N, C-alpha and C positions, 0 to 999 in steps of 0.2 A: 336101629336108629330111630329115635323119636323125631318125626318130621317137623322141622321148624318152619316158621313163616316163609323164609327164603326158599325152602324146598317146595312148599306149597305154591309159591309164586311161579317157580320154574314149571311145575306140573301143569298149572293153569295156562301158562304161556304156550306150552307144547300142545295142550288141548285146543286152544284158540288157533294156533298155527295149523294144526291138523285139519281144521275146518276150512282153511284157506288154501292149503297146499297138499299135494299127495305125498311129497317127500320133504322131510324136515332135517336140516343140518344144524350143527352148532352155531354157525354164523347167523342163521335165522333167529336163534334165541338171543344171540348177542344184539342183533338189530332190534328185536322186540322189546327186550328188557333194558337195553342200554348199558349192560355190564361189559367188562373187559373179556377178551377171549380166554385168558388164563383162568379167570374166576368162573366162567361158564364151564370150562373144561373140568375144573376141580369138582364143581357141583354135579355135573353130569356123571362123572365117575362115581361119586357117592350115591347118587340116585340109582345108578345101574347096579352097584354092589348091593344095595338094599332092596332090589327087586321092583323098583318103581318104573323102570324103563329098560328098553333093549336098544342097543346100537348094532346094526347089522354090518356085514362086510363092506358095504358101500357107504358106511357112516350115516345111514338114515336112522333117525331116532323115532322110536315108537313107545307109547305107553303100554305097560302091562295092565292086566285087569286091576291089580292093586293100585297102580299109578292112576289109571283112569277113574277109579272110584274116588280117590282123593281129589283129582282135578275137577271132576263133575260136581263134587260137593262144594268146592271153593268157587267154581264158576257160577253155580246156582246162587250161592250167597252173594256174590258180586253183582250179578244181574238183578236179583230181587231187591237188594239194598239200594242199588243205583236207581231203580225204578221207583222204589218207595220214597227216597229222598226227593226225586224229581216231582212226585205227586205232592210233596209238601211245599213245592215251590223253589227248591234248590236248583241252581243252574246245572246243566249237564256235566261240565268239567269238575265242579266242586262235588257234585253227587258221586261221580266216579272215583275221585280222589278219596273222599271220605269212606266210601264203601270198601275201597282197597285197604284202608287203614284198620277197619274194624272186622272185616270178614273172617279173619283168622282167630280173633279172640272172643267173638260172640258165642254165648252158650247155645246149645241146641234148643233149649227151652225158649229162650228169647227169640231166636231166629224163627222157630215155628210159630210163635205168637205174632211176629211181624207178618209172616206169610198169611196167617189166618186173618189178621186185621186188614191187610192189603186186599184180600179177596172180598171183604165185606164193604169196601168203599165203592 
């Protein structure tokens, strides 16, 4: 499966939740992303089948190394872009919303240039 933006959002949400809670369940993702329970269930099944996460016997959700790699990449993009936009004077809410919109589509080259530029400021 080619991981689409929605799948990346799920993995990023699971990573964020894992920093806040020891155990993550589907309902935590429902609450974090605001999606319906059936939608979350379908996506979790796809992500599990494609090797991005594991669901154990107690229904706890964990990222695999593959899932964690993608989640960390998206999370780094999100936080770096949010911080960069805030440095430009954009308010926090708008900066976060805009970062979320472009974090998935930005080329690696452009992202690395933003990171380099941000460290020089």
